[in-house]
ZAKOLRO-686634 format. One record per atom (N, C-alpha, C): residue in one letter; x, y, z; atom name. Coordinates in pm, whole numbers. Last residue first. Layout:
# ZAKOLRO-686634
@roro = a | X = X | Y = Y | Z = Z | drenkol = CA
...
# end
This chain:
# ZAKOLRO-686634
@roro = q | X = 10767 | Y = 17999 | Z = 12443 | drenkol = N
@roro = q | X = 10632 | Y = 17966 | Z = 12487 | drenkol = CA
@roro = q | X = 10620 | Y = 17974 | Z = 12637 | drenkol = C
@roro = g | X = 10965 | Y = 18274 | Z = 12329 | drenkol = N
@roro = g | X = 10947 | Y = 18140 | Z = 12384 | drenkol = CA
@roro = g | X = 10807 | Y = 18122 | Z = 12438 | drenkol = C
@roro = n | X = 10993 | Y = 18509 | Z = 12196 | drenkol = N
@roro = n | X = 11031 | Y = 18506 | Z = 12337 | drenkol = CA
@roro = n | X = 11018 | Y = 18367 | Z = 12399 | drenkol = C
@roro = g | X = 10899 | Y = 18552 | Z = 11942 | drenkol = N
@roro = g | X = 11040 | Y = 18515 | Z = 11958 | drenkol = CA
@roro = g | X = 11086 | Y = 18507 | Z = 12102 | drenkol = C
@roro = d | X = 10636 | Y = 18597 | Z = 11881 | drenkol = N
@roro = d | X = 10710 | Y = 18710 | Z = 11936 | drenkol = CA
@roro = d | X = 10858 | Y = 18680 | Z = 11959 | drenkol = C
@roro = n | X = 10538 | Y = 18354 | Z = 11794 | drenkol = N
@roro = n | X = 10550 | Y = 18463 | Z = 11697 | drenkol = CA
@roro = n | X = 10632 | Y = 18580 | Z = 11750 | drenkol = C
@roro = g | X = 10735 | Y = 18086 | Z = 11941 | drenkol = N
@roro = g | X = 10615 | Y = 18166 | Z = 11919 | drenkol = CA
@roro = g | X = 10642 | Y = 18281 | Z = 11823 | drenkol = C
@roro = m | X = 10936 | Y = 17910 | Z = 11991 | drenkol = N
@roro = m | X = 10955 | Y = 18047 | Z = 12036 | drenkol = CA
@roro = m | X = 10830 | Y = 18132 | Z = 12020 | drenkol = C
@roro = l | X = 10862 | Y = 17660 | Z = 11887 | drenkol = N
@roro = l | X = 10917 | Y = 17670 | Z = 12023 | drenkol = CA
@roro = l | X = 10919 | Y = 17813 | Z = 12078 | drenkol = C
@roro = m | X = 10760 | Y = 17713 | Z = 11632 | drenkol = N
@roro = m | X = 10688 | Y = 17625 | Z = 11722 | drenkol = CA
@roro = m | X = 10733 | Y = 17646 | Z = 11867 | drenkol = C
@roro = h | X = 10958 | Y = 17876 | Z = 11521 | drenkol = N
@roro = h | X = 10823 | Y = 17929 | Z = 11540 | drenkol = CA
@roro = h | X = 10742 | Y = 17843 | Z = 11637 | drenkol = C
@roro = w | X = 11176 | Y = 17692 | Z = 11524 | drenkol = N
@roro = w | X = 11185 | Y = 17822 | Z = 11591 | drenkol = CA
@roro = w | X = 11043 | Y = 17873 | Z = 11623 | drenkol = C
@roro = l | X = 11083 | Y = 17487 | Z = 11357 | drenkol = N
@roro = l | X = 11108 | Y = 17460 | Z = 11499 | drenkol = CA
@roro = l | X = 11111 | Y = 17590 | Z = 11578 | drenkol = C
@roro = q | X = 11082 | Y = 17635 | Z = 11120 | drenkol = N
@roro = q | X = 10957 | Y = 17578 | Z = 11170 | drenkol = CA
@roro = q | X = 10971 | Y = 17545 | Z = 11319 | drenkol = C
@roro = e | X = 11354 | Y = 17683 | Z = 11092 | drenkol = N
@roro = e | X = 11263 | Y = 17796 | Z = 11113 | drenkol = CA
@roro = e | X = 11128 | Y = 17749 | Z = 11167 | drenkol = C
@roro = i | X = 11440 | Y = 17424 | Z = 11042 | drenkol = N
@roro = i | X = 11484 | Y = 17492 | Z = 11164 | drenkol = CA
@roro = i | X = 11393 | Y = 17611 | Z = 11194 | drenkol = C
@roro = e | X = 11317 | Y = 17384 | Z = 10793 | drenkol = N
@roro = e | X = 11287 | Y = 17295 | Z = 10905 | drenkol = CA
@roro = e | X = 11324 | Y = 17361 | Z = 11038 | drenkol = C
@roro = a | X = 11441 | Y = 17584 | Z = 10644 | drenkol = N
@roro = a | X = 11296 | Y = 17590 | Z = 10665 | drenkol = CA
@roro = a | X = 11254 | Y = 17500 | Z = 10780 | drenkol = C
@roro = g | X = 11704 | Y = 17492 | Z = 10642 | drenkol = N
@roro = g | X = 11672 | Y = 17618 | Z = 10708 | drenkol = CA
@roro = g | X = 11524 | Y = 17631 | Z = 10737 | drenkol = C
@roro = l | X = 11665 | Y = 17268 | Z = 10478 | drenkol = N
@roro = l | X = 11708 | Y = 17251 | Z = 10617 | drenkol = CA
@roro = l | X = 11676 | Y = 17377 | Z = 10697 | drenkol = C
@roro = d | X = 11602 | Y = 17399 | Z = 10239 | drenkol = N
@roro = d | X = 11504 | Y = 17309 | Z = 10301 | drenkol = CA
@roro = d | X = 11537 | Y = 17286 | Z = 10448 | drenkol = C
@roro = t | X = 11848 | Y = 17524 | Z = 10195 | drenkol = N
@roro = t | X = 11728 | Y = 17605 | Z = 10216 | drenkol = CA
@roro = t | X = 11618 | Y = 17522 | Z = 10282 | drenkol = C
@roro = i | X = 12004 | Y = 17300 | Z = 10149 | drenkol = N
@roro = i | X = 12034 | Y = 17384 | Z = 10265 | drenkol = CA
@roro = i | X = 11914 | Y = 17473 | Z = 10297 | drenkol = C
@roro = a | X = 11885 | Y = 17209 | Z = 9910 | drenkol = N
@roro = a | X = 11886 | Y = 17123 | Z = 10029 | drenkol = CA
@roro = a | X = 11913 | Y = 17204 | Z = 10156 | drenkol = C
@roro = e | X = 11937 | Y = 17427 | Z = 9739 | drenkol = N
@roro = e | X = 11799 | Y = 17387 | Z = 9768 | drenkol = CA
@roro = e | X = 11792 | Y = 17301 | Z = 9895 | drenkol = C
@roro = a | X = 12215 | Y = 17425 | Z = 9733 | drenkol = N
@roro = a | X = 12145 | Y = 17543 | Z = 9784 | drenkol = CA
@roro = a | X = 12001 | Y = 17508 | Z = 9822 | drenkol = C
@roro = a | X = 12258 | Y = 17177 | Z = 9612 | drenkol = N
@roro = a | X = 12305 | Y = 17200 | Z = 9749 | drenkol = CA
@roro = a | X = 12233 | Y = 17319 | Z = 9811 | drenkol = C
@roro = d | X = 12146 | Y = 17225 | Z = 9358 | drenkol = N
@roro = d | X = 12093 | Y = 17118 | Z = 9443 | drenkol = CA
@roro = d | X = 12134 | Y = 17138 | Z = 9589 | drenkol = C
@roro = v | X = 12313 | Y = 17429 | Z = 9272 | drenkol = N
@roro = v | X = 12169 | Y = 17456 | Z = 9288 | drenkol = CA
@roro = v | X = 12106 | Y = 17351 | Z = 9379 | drenkol = C
@roro = a | X = 12551 | Y = 17286 | Z = 9261 | drenkol = N
@roro = a | X = 12540 | Y = 17404 | Z = 9349 | drenkol = CA
@roro = a | X = 12394 | Y = 17438 | Z = 9374 | drenkol = C
@roro = p | X = 12505 | Y = 17086 | Z = 9068 | drenkol = N
@roro = p | X = 12522 | Y = 17050 | Z = 9209 | drenkol = CA
@roro = p | X = 12512 | Y = 17167 | Z = 9304 | drenkol = C
@roro = d | X = 12291 | Y = 17075 | Z = 8822 | drenkol = N
@roro = d | X = 12379 | Y = 17176 | Z = 8879 | drenkol = CA
@roro = d | X = 12392 | Y = 17146 | Z = 9028 | drenkol = C
@roro = d | X = 12215 | Y = 16905 | Z = 8525 | drenkol = N
@roro = d | X = 12229 | Y = 16901 | Z = 8670 | drenkol = CA
@roro = d | X = 12327 | Y = 17007 | Z = 8716 | drenkol = C
@roro = d | X = 12242 | Y = 16917 | Z = 8253 | drenkol = N
@roro = d | X = 12142 | Y = 17006 | Z = 8314 | drenkol = CA
@roro = d | X = 12150 | Y = 17005 | Z = 8466 | drenkol = C
@roro = a | X = 12415 | Y = 16720 | Z = 8180 | drenkol = N
@roro = a | X = 12468 | Y = 16856 | Z = 8180 | drenkol = CA
@roro = a | X = 12371 | Y = 16956 | Z = 8243 | drenkol = C
@roro = d | X = 12445 | Y = 16425 | Z = 8341 | drenkol = N
@roro = d | X = 12346 | Y = 16515 | Z = 8282 | drenkol = CA
@roro = d | X = 12397 | Y = 16657 | Z = 8293 | drenkol = C
@roro = a | X = 12678 | Y = 16291 | Z = 8417 | drenkol = N
@roro = a | X = 12566 | Y = 16216 | Z = 8361 | drenkol = CA
@roro = a | X = 12469 | Y = 16307 | Z = 8288 | drenkol = C
@roro = p | X = 13008 | Y = 16400 | Z = 8338 | drenkol = N
@roro = p | X = 12883 | Y = 16419 | Z = 8413 | drenkol = CA
@roro = p | X = 12765 | Y = 16353 | Z = 8340 | drenkol = C
@roro = d | X = 13294 | Y = 16284 | Z = 8331 | drenkol = N
@roro = d | X = 13183 | Y = 16258 | Z = 8240 | drenkol = CA
@roro = d | X = 13051 | Y = 16274 | Z = 8317 | drenkol = C
@roro = d | X = 13470 | Y = 16341 | Z = 8531 | drenkol = N
@roro = d | X = 13510 | Y = 16374 | Z = 8394 | drenkol = CA
@roro = d | X = 13396 | Y = 16361 | Z = 8295 | drenkol = C
@roro = d | X = 13439 | Y = 16460 | Z = 8842 | drenkol = N
@roro = d | X = 13363 | Y = 16381 | Z = 8746 | drenkol = CA
@roro = d | X = 13398 | Y = 16426 | Z = 8604 | drenkol = C
@roro = f | X = 13540 | Y = 16618 | Z = 9036 | drenkol = N
@roro = f | X = 13626 | Y = 16509 | Z = 8990 | drenkol = CA
@roro = f | X = 13559 | Y = 16422 | Z = 8885 | drenkol = C
@roro = a | X = 13341 | Y = 16789 | Z = 9105 | drenkol = N
@roro = a | X = 13465 | Y = 16848 | Z = 9053 | drenkol = CA
@roro = a | X = 13557 | Y = 16742 | Z = 8995 | drenkol = C
@roro = a | X = 13151 | Y = 16634 | Z = 9225 | drenkol = N
@roro = a | X = 13131 | Y = 16672 | Z = 9085 | drenkol = CA
@roro = a | X = 13257 | Y = 16732 | Z = 9024 | drenkol = C
@roro = a | X = 13215 | Y = 16619 | Z = 9495 | drenkol = N
@roro = a | X = 13255 | Y = 16508 | Z = 9407 | drenkol = CA
@roro = a | X = 13242 | Y = 16544 | Z = 9260 | drenkol = C
@roro = d | X = 13096 | Y = 16854 | Z = 9589 | drenkol = N
@roro = d | X = 13241 | Y = 16835 | Z = 9601 | drenkol = CA
@roro = d | X = 13289 | Y = 16728 | Z = 9503 | drenkol = C
@roro = m | X = 12830 | Y = 16794 | Z = 9538 | drenkol = N
@roro = m | X = 12892 | Y = 16911 | Z = 9475 | drenkol = CA
@roro = m | X = 13044 | Y = 16899 | Z = 9477 | drenkol = C
@roro = a | X = 12797 | Y = 16575 | Z = 9703 | drenkol = N
@roro = a | X = 12782 | Y = 16558 | Z = 9558 | drenkol = CA
@roro = a | X = 12845 | Y = 16675 | Z = 9483 | drenkol = C
@roro = d | X = 12829 | Y = 16697 | Z = 9953 | drenkol = N
@roro = d | X = 12925 | Y = 16594 | Z = 9910 | drenkol = CA
@roro = d | X = 12919 | Y = 16574 | Z = 9759 | drenkol = C
@roro = l | X = 12602 | Y = 16860 | Z = 9949 | drenkol = N
@roro = l | X = 12735 | Y = 16921 | Z = 9956 | drenkol = CA
@roro = l | X = 12843 | Y = 16822 | Z = 9912 | drenkol = C
@roro = a | X = 12407 | Y = 16659 | Z = 9943 | drenkol = N
@roro = a | X = 12416 | Y = 16755 | Z = 9833 | drenkol = CA
@roro = a | X = 12551 | Y = 16825 | Z = 9832 | drenkol = C
@roro = l | X = 12452 | Y = 16534 | Z = 10190 | drenkol = N
@roro = l | X = 12471 | Y = 16459 | Z = 10066 | drenkol = CA
@roro = l | X = 12486 | Y = 16552 | Z = 9946 | drenkol = C
@roro = l | X = 12384 | Y = 16747 | Z = 10365 | drenkol = N
@roro = l | X = 12520 | Y = 16691 | Z = 10363 | drenkol = CA
@roro = l | X = 12548 | Y = 16615 | Z = 10234 | drenkol = C
@roro = a | X = 12112 | Y = 16778 | Z = 10300 | drenkol = N
@roro = a | X = 12206 | Y = 16889 | Z = 10281 | drenkol = CA
@roro = a | X = 12350 | Y = 16838 | Z = 10276 | drenkol = C
@roro = a | X = 12011 | Y = 16528 | Z = 10370 | drenkol = N
@roro = a | X = 12002 | Y = 16573 | Z = 10231 | drenkol = CA
@roro = a | X = 12100 | Y = 16686 | Z = 10204 | drenkol = C
@roro = h | X = 12053 | Y = 16530 | Z = 10648 | drenkol = N
@roro = h | X = 12122 | Y = 16431 | Z = 10564 | drenkol = CA
@roro = h | X = 12123 | Y = 16476 | Z = 10418 | drenkol = C
@roro = m | X = 11878 | Y = 16739 | Z = 10718 | drenkol = N
@roro = m | X = 12021 | Y = 16748 | Z = 10749 | drenkol = CA
@roro = m | X = 12101 | Y = 16651 | Z = 10661 | drenkol = C
@roro = a | X = 11633 | Y = 16636 | Z = 10636 | drenkol = N
@roro = a | X = 11683 | Y = 16758 | Z = 10573 | drenkol = CA
@roro = a | X = 11833 | Y = 16775 | Z = 10598 | drenkol = C
@roro = q | X = 11613 | Y = 16416 | Z = 10810 | drenkol = N
@roro = q | X = 11615 | Y = 16394 | Z = 10665 | drenkol = CA
@roro = q | X = 11673 | Y = 16516 | Z = 10593 | drenkol = C
@roro = r | X = 11604 | Y = 16552 | Z = 11056 | drenkol = N
@roro = r | X = 11715 | Y = 16462 | Z = 11027 | drenkol = CA
@roro = r | X = 11727 | Y = 16437 | Z = 10877 | drenkol = C
@roro = l | X = 11360 | Y = 16688 | Z = 11026 | drenkol = N
@roro = l | X = 11484 | Y = 16762 | Z = 11047 | drenkol = CA
@roro = l | X = 11604 | Y = 16676 | Z = 11010 | drenkol = C
@roro = d | X = 11180 | Y = 16477 | Z = 11010 | drenkol = N
@roro = d | X = 11196 | Y = 16567 | Z = 10895 | drenkol = CA
@roro = d | X = 11326 | Y = 16647 | Z = 10905 | drenkol = C
@roro = g | X = 11221 | Y = 16360 | Z = 11273 | drenkol = N
@roro = g | X = 11241 | Y = 16286 | Z = 11149 | drenkol = CA
@roro = g | X = 11265 | Y = 16375 | Z = 11028 | drenkol = C
@roro = v | X = 11166 | Y = 16470 | Z = 11520 | drenkol = N
@roro = v | X = 11291 | Y = 16509 | Z = 11453 | drenkol = CA
@roro = v | X = 11314 | Y = 16441 | Z = 11318 | drenkol = C
@roro = a | X = 10905 | Y = 16392 | Z = 11601 | drenkol = N
@roro = a | X = 10961 | Y = 16520 | Z = 11643 | drenkol = CA
@roro = a | X = 11079 | Y = 16564 | Z = 11557 | drenkol = C
@roro = w | X = 10865 | Y = 16138 | Z = 11502 | drenkol = N
@roro = w | X = 10774 | Y = 16245 | Z = 11459 | drenkol = CA
@roro = w | X = 10832 | Y = 16382 | Z = 11492 | drenkol = C
@roro = h | X = 11072 | Y = 16003 | Z = 11641 | drenkol = N
@roro = h | X = 11071 | Y = 16010 | Z = 11495 | drenkol = CA
@roro = h | X = 10983 | Y = 16124 | Z = 11445 | drenkol = C
@roro = w | X = 10982 | Y = 16036 | Z = 11904 | drenkol = N
@roro = w | X = 11112 | Y = 16090 | Z = 11863 | drenkol = CA
@roro = w | X = 11117 | Y = 16106 | Z = 11712 | drenkol = C
@roro = e | X = 10748 | Y = 15889 | Z = 11894 | drenkol = N
@roro = e | X = 10741 | Y = 16033 | Z = 11920 | drenkol = CA
@roro = e | X = 10870 | Y = 16102 | Z = 11877 | drenkol = C
@roro = q | X = 10862 | Y = 15635 | Z = 11852 | drenkol = N
@roro = q | X = 10768 | Y = 15692 | Z = 11755 | drenkol = CA
@roro = q | X = 10758 | Y = 15844 | Z = 11772 | drenkol = C
@roro = r | X = 11029 | Y = 15596 | Z = 12080 | drenkol = N
@roro = r | X = 11084 | Y = 15600 | Z = 11944 | drenkol = CA
@roro = r | X = 10990 | Y = 15665 | Z = 11844 | drenkol = C
@roro = g | X = 10958 | Y = 15811 | Z = 12365 | drenkol = N
@roro = g | X = 10960 | Y = 15687 | Z = 12289 | drenkol = CA
@roro = g | X = 11002 | Y = 15706 | Z = 12146 | drenkol = C
@roro = d | X = 10990 | Y = 16032 | Z = 12525 | drenkol = N
@roro = d | X = 10853 | Y = 15988 | Z = 12497 | drenkol = CA
@roro = d | X = 10846 | Y = 15859 | Z = 12415 | drenkol = C
@roro = e | X = 11252 | Y = 16113 | Z = 12537 | drenkol = N
@roro = e | X = 11201 | Y = 16036 | Z = 12650 | drenkol = CA
@roro = e | X = 11063 | Y = 15975 | Z = 12622 | drenkol = C
@roro = h | X = 11268 | Y = 16264 | Z = 12306 | drenkol = N
@roro = h | X = 11348 | Y = 16142 | Z = 12317 | drenkol = CA
@roro = h | X = 11296 | Y = 16052 | Z = 12428 | drenkol = C
@roro = a | X = 11101 | Y = 16478 | Z = 12366 | drenkol = N
@roro = a | X = 11069 | Y = 16391 | Z = 12253 | drenkol = CA
@roro = a | X = 11143 | Y = 16259 | Z = 12264 | drenkol = C
@roro = r | X = 11240 | Y = 16596 | Z = 12581 | drenkol = N
@roro = r | X = 11103 | Y = 16542 | Z = 12599 | drenkol = CA
@roro = r | X = 11070 | Y = 16442 | Z = 12489 | drenkol = C
@roro = e | X = 11480 | Y = 16668 | Z = 12448 | drenkol = N
@roro = e | X = 11482 | Y = 16578 | Z = 12563 | drenkol = CA
@roro = e | X = 11345 | Y = 16514 | Z = 12586 | drenkol = C
@roro = l | X = 11386 | Y = 16848 | Z = 12256 | drenkol = N
@roro = l | X = 11452 | Y = 16724 | Z = 12214 | drenkol = CA
@roro = l | X = 11455 | Y = 16622 | Z = 12328 | drenkol = C
@roro = f | X = 11281 | Y = 17050 | Z = 12425 | drenkol = N
@roro = f | X = 11195 | Y = 16981 | Z = 12329 | drenkol = CA
@roro = f | X = 11256 | Y = 16847 | Z = 12288 | drenkol = C
@roro = a | X = 11515 | Y = 17133 | Z = 12558 | drenkol = N
@roro = a | X = 11404 | Y = 17076 | Z = 12635 | drenkol = CA
@roro = a | X = 11310 | Y = 16998 | Z = 12545 | drenkol = C
@roro = a | X = 11659 | Y = 17229 | Z = 12336 | drenkol = N
@roro = a | X = 11714 | Y = 17120 | Z = 12418 | drenkol = CA
@roro = a | X = 11604 | Y = 17053 | Z = 12498 | drenkol = C
@roro = l | X = 11489 | Y = 17436 | Z = 12255 | drenkol = N
@roro = l | X = 11513 | Y = 17322 | Z = 12166 | drenkol = CA
@roro = l | X = 11568 | Y = 17204 | Z = 12244 | drenkol = C
@roro = a | X = 11509 | Y = 17613 | Z = 12470 | drenkol = N
@roro = a | X = 11378 | Y = 17554 | Z = 12436 | drenkol = CA
@roro = a | X = 11395 | Y = 17431 | Z = 12348 | drenkol = C
@roro = k | X = 11785 | Y = 17671 | Z = 12452 | drenkol = N
@roro = k | X = 11729 | Y = 17615 | Z = 12574 | drenkol = CA
@roro = k | X = 11595 | Y = 17547 | Z = 12546 | drenkol = C
@roro = r | X = 11801 | Y = 17780 | Z = 12193 | drenkol = N
@roro = r | X = 11879 | Y = 17660 | Z = 12227 | drenkol = CA
@roro = r | X = 11822 | Y = 17592 | Z = 12352 | drenkol = C
@roro = f | X = 11633 | Y = 18006 | Z = 12229 | drenkol = N
@roro = f | X = 11596 | Y = 17899 | Z = 12134 | drenkol = CA
@roro = f | X = 11671 | Y = 17771 | Z = 12167 | drenkol = C
@roro = r | X = 11780 | Y = 18155 | Z = 12411 | drenkol = N
@roro = r | X = 11646 | Y = 18109 | Z = 12449 | drenkol = CA
@roro = r | X = 11602 | Y = 17994 | Z = 12358 | drenkol = C
@roro = c | X = 12006 | Y = 18203 | Z = 12253 | drenkol = N
@roro = c | X = 12020 | Y = 18124 | Z = 12377 | drenkol = CA
@roro = c | X = 11885 | Y = 18072 | Z = 12423 | drenkol = C
@roro = g | X = 11889 | Y = 18359 | Z = 12050 | drenkol = N
@roro = g | X = 11959 | Y = 18233 | Z = 12019 | drenkol = CA
@roro = g | X = 11972 | Y = 18144 | Z = 12140 | drenkol = C
@roro = p | X = 11787 | Y = 18584 | Z = 12187 | drenkol = N
@roro = p | X = 11696 | Y = 18489 | Z = 12123 | drenkol = CA
@roro = p | X = 11761 | Y = 18355 | Z = 12090 | drenkol = C
@roro = c | X = 11973 | Y = 18619 | Z = 12499 | drenkol = N
@roro = c | X = 11945 | Y = 18654 | Z = 12361 | drenkol = CA
@roro = c | X = 11850 | Y = 18551 | Z = 12300 | drenkol = C
@roro = a | X = 11874 | Y = 18687 | Z = 12829 | drenkol = N
@roro = a | X = 11922 | Y = 18587 | Z = 12733 | drenkol = CA
@roro = a | X = 11881 | Y = 18629 | Z = 12592 | drenkol = C
@roro = n | X = 11975 | Y = 18990 | Z = 12977 | drenkol = N
@roro = n | X = 11866 | Y = 18906 | Z = 12927 | drenkol = CA
@roro = n | X = 11925 | Y = 18807 | Z = 12827 | drenkol = C
@roro = n | X = 12169 | Y = 19170 | Z = 13057 | drenkol = N
@roro = n | X = 12168 | Y = 19038 | Z = 13120 | drenkol = CA
@roro = n | X = 12046 | Y = 18953 | Z = 13084 | drenkol = C
@roro = g | X = 12153 | Y = 19383 | Z = 12875 | drenkol = N
@roro = g | X = 12093 | Y = 19395 | Z = 13007 | drenkol = CA
@roro = g | X = 12077 | Y = 19263 | Z = 13079 | drenkol = C
@roro = d | X = 12182 | Y = 19181 | Z = 12602 | drenkol = N
@roro = d | X = 12161 | Y = 19319 | Z = 12643 | drenkol = CA
@roro = d | X = 12091 | Y = 19322 | Z = 12779 | drenkol = C
@roro = h | X = 12354 | Y = 18970 | Z = 12463 | drenkol = N
@roro = h | X = 12289 | Y = 18966 | Z = 12595 | drenkol = CA
@roro = h | X = 12281 | Y = 19109 | Z = 12649 | drenkol = C
@roro = d | X = 12352 | Y = 18834 | Z = 12157 | drenkol = N
@roro = d | X = 12366 | Y = 18963 | Z = 12222 | drenkol = CA
@roro = d | X = 12286 | Y = 18959 | Z = 12352 | drenkol = C
@roro = h | X = 12394 | Y = 18670 | Z = 11884 | drenkol = N
@roro = h | X = 12425 | Y = 18644 | Z = 12023 | drenkol = CA
@roro = h | X = 12454 | Y = 18777 | Z = 12093 | drenkol = C
@roro = q | X = 12139 | Y = 18616 | Z = 11650 | drenkol = N
@roro = q | X = 12252 | Y = 18694 | Z = 11694 | drenkol = CA
@roro = q | X = 12271 | Y = 18671 | Z = 11843 | drenkol = C
@roro = i | X = 12016 | Y = 18427 | Z = 11398 | drenkol = N
@roro = i | X = 12033 | Y = 18428 | Z = 11543 | drenkol = CA
@roro = i | X = 12158 | Y = 18507 | Z = 11575 | drenkol = C
@roro = a | X = 11778 | Y = 18408 | Z = 11162 | drenkol = N
@roro = a | X = 11904 | Y = 18476 | Z = 11190 | drenkol = CA
@roro = a | X = 11915 | Y = 18489 | Z = 11341 | drenkol = C
@roro = v | X = 11628 | Y = 18161 | Z = 10974 | drenkol = N
@roro = v | X = 11639 | Y = 18219 | Z = 11107 | drenkol = CA
@roro = v | X = 11776 | Y = 18283 | Z = 11122 | drenkol = C
@roro = m | X = 11534 | Y = 18245 | Z = 10641 | drenkol = N
@roro = m | X = 11595 | Y = 18160 | Z = 10741 | drenkol = CA
@roro = m | X = 11607 | Y = 18235 | Z = 10872 | drenkol = C
# end
């Protein structure tokens, strides 16, 4: 996953700040380009975000389930997988926007 540290050494913007700036510009362009372009730009990210939230909610709710449907289900594993998938989506955005050197396109 992407590790972003906030360190402005020598008044240079840190990688996290550069990524936020590039991401904001990307989101703004995608949103202005129309609904289809917006969907293609952020659809997978949104799905991964929703899946992670649902998995965390399911894990929380499992504590109150007196009769789990399947003993093989592990809500923690499901939540970890969903969060990892979300991290992969963000990492893909990082590489697309920041390039291999992490300095931005």
